[in-house]
N, C-alpha and C positions, 0 to 999 in steps of 0.2 A: 452599507457601504462596503465595497470590496477591499480586501487587503492584497498586497503584492510583495513577492519575494523572488529573488533570482537564484537559481540552483544549477550547479555544474556537477555532473556525475558521469562523465564519459561522453560517448557519442550522443548528441542531442536528439537524434531521431528516436531512440529508445526511451530516453528520459521524458520526452514530450508524450509519447504513447502511454507511459506509465501514469503520468499525472492527468492526462485526458480521461483516464478511467476512474479517477477519484471523485466520488460524489461530493459536490460542493465546490469543485474547481470550475470556474466559469470560463476561463480563457487561458490559453498557453501560446507563447511565441518563442521560437528558437532563435538564437542569435549569438553575438560575441560580446564579451565583457572582460575588463581587466588588462587590456593591452595598451600599446603606445602608438597605435596608428588609427587615425580617424577613418570611419566608413570602410573598414576592412572587408575584403571579399573572402569567400570560402578558401580560395587558393592562397590568399595572403595568410590566413590563420593556419592553414594546413602546413605551411612552410615551417611553423614553429618559431618564427622569428619576430612575430608581433607581440607576443606575450598574452594574447587573448585566450580565454577559455570558451569552449563550446558550452552554452548554457541555455536554460529555459526560464523565461519570465512566467511566473505562475500567479494568476489572479484568482482569488478564492473568496468565498463567502464565509466569514468567521462564525456566522450563526449556524452553518451546516457542517463545516469541517474546521477544526481549530488549527492554529499554527503548530501546536504540539503534534497533531496528527500528520500534518504536512511534512514535518521533519522526521516523523517515524517512517513515512513512505520513502523519504530520501535515503535514510540510513539502511533500510532493509532491501532497497532495490539496486544497490551498487556496493562495491568494496571500498569503504572509506579508509582502509589501511594501505591501499595500493598507491604509491607515489607516481603521479603523472602517467597512469595507465589504468585502463579498464578492459579486461579481457585481451583481445588481440590488438586493441587500439592503444598506441604508445605515443607519448608526447605531452608537453605541458598543456596543450589545448584540451587534453582529456583529464585534467586534474580534478580532484574533488574539492568543491568550494561552495560556501554559502555567502551570498552577497546580500547584506541586510539593509533595510531602509530606515529602521528606527532603533533606538537603544533597547527597546523591549525585544525586538527580533534578535539583536546581538546576544542578549542575555539568554534568550531561549535556545539559541544555537549552541552557545557554550555549555549550557546545562545539559543539552541533549547529548553532546559529545561525552560529558562525564557519565551520563546514564548508560551509554552504549559501550564505553571503553572496556568494562569487565567482560563483555561478550566476545571480544576478539583477542587472539593470541598476540597480535602485533599492535603497536600504537596507531591510533587514528590520526591521519595526516590531513584531514579536511581543513581547509583554510576558512576562517571567518573574517570577512572583509566588508567594508562599507561599499554600497553599490555606487558604481561610477557610470560613465556613459555606456548604454546598452545599444548595440546596433543589430536590428533584426536581420536575420540571414535571408538569403535569396529565397524567392517565393517557392522554388521547387523543393526547398528543404522543409517548408512548413507542412506539418501533418504528413510527413513523408510515408509513414507506414500505411496511413489511410489511403493515400494516392496510389501506392504501388503494391500493397499487400506484402511487402518485404518484411523480414524480421531479422533482428541481430541476436547476438549471444544473450542468453539469459543468465543473470547472476544469481547463484544460490550459495549462500554461506551456511552450510549445515552445521559447522562448528559453532557458529553464533547461535543458531536455534537450539542446539544441544545445551548450551549454557543458559539460554534465556528461558527455555521451557522445562517443566518437570519431566522426568523420565516417562511417565505415563502419557502426558500431553504430547511429548515429542513423538512417541510411538504412533499415536493416533493421527496427529495433524501433519507430520512430516513424512511418516512411513506408511500412511494410509491404513492404520489399524482400526479396529472396532472394539469399543468397550462391551463388556458383557451386558446382556439385556437386563433391565431393571436395576442396574448398578449405579446409574448416573443420578446426580442430585437434582436434575431438572425434569426427570420423568414425571414425578408428581410434584408440581410446583405451579402456583397460580398467583404470583405477585405481579403487580403492574410495573412495567418498565421496558427496558431495551436489552436484548441479548447481543453481546459484542463478540468479535473474533477473539478467541483465547490467545492467539499469537500476536496479532498486531493491533487489536483494539477497535477495529472497524465495526460500526453498528451493522448488524446483520438482520435481526428479526425484531418486530414489535411483539410485546406480550399479547396484543390484540389478535395476532395471527396464530397463536398457539392453541391447540386443542388436545383433549384427552385422547390417549392412544392405548392400544392393548398389545403393541408390538415390542414394548420394552425400551423404547427410546423416545425422546421428546419429538413432538410432531408440530409442524407449522404449515399453514396453507399458502404462504407467500413470503418472500424475503422483502426487505426494504429495497427501494429502487437502486439498481446498479451495485448491490452489495455482494452478489455472488456470481459465479460463472458455472455453467454446466458443461461437462465434458464426458466423453464416453469412457467407461471403465470396463475392461475386458478381463479382469482378474477372476479367479475362482471359477473359470469355465462358464461365466455368465456375461451378459451384456447389460450394463446398468448405466444410469445417468449419475455421474459423480457430481457433488456440490463442493465447490472450493471457494474460498474467500477471493473476491476480485482484486483485493489490494495486495495480499502477500502470497496467494496461491496455496494456502494451507488447506488440507483436506478437512471437510466438515461432516460429510455423510453422503446420502444419496436421496434422490427425489423419485417418487413413484406416482403413477397416475391412478391412484385408488383413494384419493382424499375425500373426506366427508363433506366438504363445503363446496360452494359454487365454483371455486377455482379448479376442483378436481385433482389438485396436487397435494401430495404428502411429503413434505421435506422431513426426512428421517435423519436427525442430527445427533451426533455424539455430545453428551453433556460436557465431556472433557474438552471439547472444541469451543466451549462457550464460557463467557463471563457475563454476569447479570448486573445491570445498573438499574436500581430502583427509581421509579418516578417520584420526585419529591412533591409532597402535597402542600397546597397553600393553607393558610390558617383556617380557611372556610371548608377545607377538606376536598377542594376541587383540584384536578390536575392542571 
């Protein structure tokens, strides 16, 4: 059964695009919530007089992505300390808010605010409110980036990441550094489980895709579906395919076309960019 939560984090075009990219999110709808006018139009809400927030209804599969992870995406993808503003968009309709459907969602949102508060220099102003009537926005607003190819401002709070990550991890994941060969703890490592993003926790690679390498960094022949993005890296007078986390955009490593398996790919990933979650065994010793 799918779970549902409504999130407001600025212009709903970008928020929808962010959550559409999260593995386990099954459906998103942009719309208006929290106001005093029934069936408002975009023009009504943009006036700032109706009290509505631009928001996204997120339907997700809890067996694939947890509420905790959904809230992580929410907090790292906008500035929760900015009152009634995200980037160039100003007004109460652009406020930061979580509209919950259950007491458990309320508690999770409140706990997540406490978790992230130390990572910001200013207080978090995200509202935590019970979900009220949600009015889907006009059709031309739905999947706006997919329809138009447009993009809006990208929020990056590097001060938050500096506090959240260790110095070494920040250097690699946010400044695109590289650890020394053979220095990482996962170079020679053969446990069963899942490798997660060291910044945001997104599952990235299964241990089944890992293979022994002689290059000095952990090697994988494929990521989990939708877990990473590939972008061109022109640094150091080279042209390489950089691997970044699809959720938080953090640098992981590079992918090369000289892999030893049928995929032909070698995802060369920094150990510092990974956390490992061991697969729990059943009493019979089966996964």
